[in-house]
N, C-alpha and C positions, 0 to 999 in steps of 0.2 A: 856667946859673947866674946869668944877668943878670936873671932874672925877679924882680919885686918882688911881695911877697905881703902881703895883709891877713889877719890871723888874728883872728876874732871868737869870743870865749868861752874864758877861760883857767881852767877848772875843773880837777878832778882829772885829766881826760884831756887837755883841750886845752892846758894849760900845758906838760906835757913833750912833747907833739907840736910845739908851737911851738919849744921849746928845741932839739929836735933839728934843726929847720930852720935856726935860727940858727947852731948849731955846724957845720952843713954849708955855711955861708957865704951863705945866703939873706938878703936884706934884708927884715925884717918890720916892718910897722906893726901895732899891736895895739889892741884895745878890749875892755873888759870893765866890767861895772857895779861890780865889786869893786875898790877902789882898790889894795889890797894886792897883788892879782894882777897889776895893771898895773905896780906898782912892781918886782915880782919880774922880770917880763918885760923891763923897761927895764934892770934890773941885768944881765940876761943878754945884752943887746945889741940889744933891739928899740926901735923908735920908738913912742911912745904917741900915740893920737889921742883926741880929746874926744867922738867919737861913731863909731858904726859906719859911717855915710855918709862921714865924714872919712877914716877909715881905708881905705875902699874906693876913694877917689878916685885915679885915676892909678896903678893897680897892674895887674899882669898876671893875678893869681890871687887870689881870695878864698876862704878856708877858714873855715867856721863850725862850731862845736861847741857846741850849746845843749841845754837839758834836755828840751824837749817841742815838739810840733808847733806849738802856738800861738806859741811864741817864734820859731820858724823863719818862720812865715807873717808875723808882725809885723815881723821884721827885714827881710825881702825885699819884702813887699808892703804893709806897714802903716807904723807910725810910724818904724821904722828907716830907711826910705827908701833901702835899699841898692840895690834894683834900678834906681832912677832915678839913682843916683849913679855907676854903673859905666859904663865905655866898652863898646861892643859887642864889642870884642876880648878882654875880660876873661873868664876862665874861673871859674865858680862851682863850688865843692865844698862840699856840706853833709855833714859827717860826724856829725851829730846822729842819734840813734836815734829815729825818729818813725813815725807811720802812713804807709803807702804813698800814700794818697789825698792827704794834704797835700803830700807830696813831689812827686807827679805835678802837683798844681795849681800849685806854685811853679815847677816846671821848665817847665810850659806857658806861664805868664806870662813867664818869662825868654826862652823860644823866640820868643814874639810880638814881643819887642823885639830879637831877633837875638843874644841872649846864650846861650852855651853853659853848661849846668849838669849836674852829676853829683850823685847821691846816693851817698854813700860811707861808710856807718856801719862801725864797727870792732869787732873782737873781740880780747881779749888782756889787758884789765884795765889797772890803773894801772902795774904792773910791766912789762907789755908796751909800754905808751906811753913809759915812761922808757927802756926798752932799745932802742926803735925796732923792736920785734918784733911790731907789730900785724898782724892780718889785716884787709884792706879788702874789703868786698863792695860792688861798684859797679854802679849803674844809669845808663844814658845811652848816648849814641852812641859807638861803638867808637873813632872818630877822636879824641874828646875824652878817652876813657880813656887812650889812648896819650900824649896830650899831658901828662896828669897823672901818668903812671907814674914819672917821675924823683922826684916829690915823695912818692908812695906808697913808693918804694924807700928813701927817707930815713926816713920815719916808721914803716915796717912791714917785715915779712919777705916778704909776698905780697899781691898785689891781684887779686881774681877779678872778671871782668866778668860779672855775673849776668844782664844783659839790658837792656831798655829802661828808661826813667825809672821809678823806684819799685821796680825789681827788687832793687836793693841793700837797701832796707828790708824787703822780703819775706824775703830770705835771712837778714838779721839777726834778724828777728822769729822765725823758725823756729829759728835757732841758739840764741837766748836762752831760748826755751821749753824746748829740749832741755837747756840748761845748768841752768835751774831744776830740772827734773826729776832731772838727774844729781846736783846738789848735795844735794837732799833725800834721794835714795836712798843716796848715799854716806854722809851723816850718819847715816842709820838704821843702816846696816851697821857703821859704826865704833862707834856707841853700843852696839849689841847685843854686839859683840865685847868691848868694855870691860866691860860688865855681867857677861860671862862670864869675866872675869879676864885677858883678853889685853891686851898692851901695844899702844896705838893705833899706834905707829910700826911695830911688827912686823906687825900685821895689815894696815896700809896698804901696806906693801912687798909682802906676800904678794899682795894683791888687785891691785896695780899690775902684777904679773907673771903674773896669771891672767886668767880670763875676765872678771872684774869691773873690769879696768883702764879708767880713763877720765881726762879732763882734770883733774877735781878731785883725784883721787888723784896725778896725776903732777906738777901744778905749783901746786896751790891747796888743799892739804889743810885741811879745816875744823876739825881738832882742834888745840888750842893745843900748841905745843912740838914738833910733828912736823916742820914746815918752817919754818926760821928767817925766810924772806922772805915768808911767807904772812901775810895780815892776821890770821888766827887767833892767831898768836904775838905780835901787837901790839895786843891788845885789840880786834880786828876793826876797826881804823882804821889808815890810810885804805883805800880800796878802792872796790868797786862797791856802792853802797848798797842796802839792802833795798827802799827806796822806788823806786829805779830798776829793780830787778828786778821789783817789783810793776807798775810802769808797763809794762815790756816784756811781761810775761805778760798784762796787760790788753789790749795791742795784739793779741796772739796770739789771746785769747779773743773779741775783737770780730771778727776776721777769720774765726775758726771758725764764728761764728754767721752771718756774711754769706755764707759759702761752703758752709754746711751740712756741715762737716767735723768729725767727732768727735775731740775732744782731752781725754779724761777725765783723763789724768795731768797735762797742762798745767793743767786747771781745779783739780785738787787741789793742785798746787804753788802756784797763785796764792792759793787759800784759806789755805794755811799761811803764805805770806808776808804776807797781809793780817792775819792774827792777830798775827804777829810785829811788824809795823809798828804796829798799834794798841796794842801792849804797850809802846811807847816806843822801839823799836830801828829806826826807819826810816832813821836815819843810819848805822848799823853796816853793815859789809860783809855782803853777802848769804850768805857762808858761815856767819854767826852763827845761821843757821837751825837749826844743830845744837843750840844752847842751848834753842830752843823745843821740840825733839824730846826732849831729855833733861830738860826741865822746870826749868831754872835760868836765872837772868838772865845776860845778856852782862856780861862784865867790863869 
């Protein structure tokens, strides 16, 4: 518990993850480009820093949660200067969802400086982050994973060691491709049932307990009013944005091309999310894809 932590990136996922660490008694220094996010973290008990490098100075662990690979690379290797600011005993944990190649490149640079680094993207959405129920998919050295496990236990329900550096990102990429496919398929099924006069809550309950059961039906129903805590019942905000799902599906499609692996359903899901984003719904939760499929705008 004596460990001091720097947390970089206080967005929809990062902020509740940081809050859970604060509530568990860890001393956090935080940095984000959004001042309101910094103020909220300070109100929760964190110390604020004026830069990422300042936050990372004299800490035991750095956790970053950023939007894309270019942000991660800039933070650690570019203008953020973080890799040069940390001590060799500091453990770096990047929980951003990015391409595996960038993750491996940053980890390699850290290794050349003698600094341990893990890629540890998460699954579970905003509600999972708030509840400390995330799933961590971790790439890196087993010894370093075990060092980080107490932190994963605070922020999540389980942490899987997927393999060497970059393996966590590969696992997350595959998971989110499947999630995008499942959400579009679940939305199609509910829409079809409603068009035939069925109650969306009733048909969802039936499918949850039949062979069509999946995560979207169990905890993240896309139809408004079926689940009180799902983004669909709150105007599809907040949540995991359409543009973020589109980014993750793009990572999967890039990998499928590089590796010569057929992903026709993933490609179709990406196309649907691209259309939905271009229609102005990039900031809505990804479950709002149901509105594209039934031909009406998001509320």
